[in-house]
C-alpha positions as CSV (number, residue, x, y, z in Angstrom):
1,M,0.0,0.1,-0.1
2,R,1.1,3.5,-0.7
3,H,-0.1,5.3,2.4
4,R,1.0,8.8,2.4
5,V,4.0,8.2,0.3
6,K,4.9,11.1,-1.8
7,K,7.3,11.2,-4.7
8,A,7.7,13.7,-7.3
9,I,6.9,12.3,-10.7
10,L,7.7,15.5,-12.8
11,G,5.5,14.4,-15.6
12,R,7.9,11.8,-16.8
13,T,8.3,8.1,-16.6
14,K,11.1,6.4,-14.5
15,G,13.7,6.4,-17.0
16,P,13.6,9.9,-18.3
17,R,13.1,11.2,-14.7
18,E,16.2,9.6,-13.4
19,A,18.2,10.8,-16.4
20,L,17.0,14.3,-15.8
21,L,17.8,14.3,-12.1
22,Q,21.3,12.8,-12.9
23,N,22.0,15.6,-15.5
24,L,20.7,18.3,-13.1
25,A,22.7,17.1,-10.2
26,T,25.8,17.0,-12.4
27,S,25.2,20.5,-13.7
28,I,24.8,21.8,-10.0
29,I,28.1,20.2,-9.0
30,L,30.0,21.4,-12.1
31,Y,28.7,24.8,-12.3
32,E,27.7,25.2,-8.6
33,K,24.4,27.1,-9.5
34,V,21.6,26.3,-11.9
35,K,18.3,28.0,-12.8
36,T,15.4,25.5,-12.8
37,T,11.8,25.0,-11.5
38,K,11.0,24.8,-7.9
39,A,9.8,21.2,-8.1
40,K,12.8,20.0,-9.9
41,A,15.1,21.8,-7.5
42,K,13.4,20.4,-4.4
43,F,13.7,16.9,-5.8
44,V,17.2,17.1,-6.8
45,R,18.4,18.6,-3.6
46,S,18.5,15.4,-1.7
47,L,20.6,13.8,-4.5
48,V,23.2,16.5,-4.5
49,E,23.3,16.5,-0.6
50,K,23.9,12.8,-0.6
51,A,26.6,12.9,-3.3
52,I,28.6,15.5,-1.4
53,T,28.2,13.6,1.9
54,V,29.7,10.5,0.2
55,G,32.4,12.5,-1.5
56,R,33.8,13.9,1.9
57,T,35.8,10.7,2.3
58,S,38.2,10.3,-0.5
59,S,38.3,6.6,-1.0
60,L,37.9,4.2,-3.9
61,N,34.5,3.0,-2.7
62,S,33.3,6.6,-2.3
63,R,34.4,7.3,-5.9
64,R,32.5,4.3,-7.2
65,Q,29.3,5.1,-5.3
66,L,29.6,8.7,-6.8
67,H,30.1,7.4,-10.3
68,K,26.8,5.3,-9.9
69,M,25.0,8.4,-9.0
70,L,26.4,10.9,-11.5
71,M,28.1,8.9,-14.5
72,V,30.4,11.9,-15.4
73,D,34.1,11.7,-14.4
74,N,34.5,15.5,-14.1
75,A,31.7,15.8,-11.5
76,V,33.0,12.8,-9.4
77,K,36.6,14.3,-9.6
78,K,35.2,17.8,-8.5
79,I,33.4,16.2,-5.6
80,V,36.3,14.3,-4.1
81,T,39.0,16.9,-4.8
82,E,37.3,20.3,-4.2
83,L,33.9,19.9,-2.6
84,G,34.6,17.1,-0.2
85,P,37.4,18.9,1.6
86,K,35.5,22.2,1.5
87,Y,32.4,20.7,3.4
88,K,34.4,18.3,5.6
89,E,33.3,20.1,8.9
90,R,29.8,21.0,7.7
91,K,27.2,18.6,8.9
92,G,24.8,19.0,6.1
93,G,22.8,21.7,4.2
94,Y,25.1,22.2,1.3
95,T,22.5,23.6,-1.1
96,R,20.5,26.8,-1.1
97,I,17.2,27.5,-3.0
98,V,16.8,31.1,-4.0
99,P,13.5,32.1,-5.5
100,L,13.4,34.0,-8.8
101,A,10.5,35.5,-11.0
102,R,8.1,33.3,-12.5
103,R,8.7,31.8,-16.1
104,E,7.1,34.0,-18.7
105,G,5.6,31.2,-21.0
106,D,3.8,29.0,-18.3
107,A,4.2,31.0,-15.1
108,A,6.1,28.1,-13.4
109,E,7.9,29.1,-10.2
110,M,11.6,29.5,-11.1
111,V,14.5,29.1,-8.5
112,Q,18.2,29.2,-8.4
113,I,19.8,26.2,-6.7
114,E,23.3,26.8,-5.6
115,L,25.9,25.4,-3.3
116,V,26.5,27.2,-0.1
């Protein structure tokens, strides 16, 4: 039974949704800020936070776990070499969601998700 289980579907089936989230998480890690819709930002936030938490330890196992999550070598390398040591002492909350103006075409709530 699915009692009170909430999960964002984002208007996509499972495969395209997972690809979208992997690409969005990779972009956030590589560029450190991305402009997107509020629903996508809220959904991808947990993926980015988990990836940075895994990357705080620079081991082969953490690199392999990150490669499963992100699939891009540059993003994995950046987490392990730059972001992991940067957030070593921080307990969590590596991202910030800043509201922007609504999108002109469909009035979707736009936000900027960035690393703190």
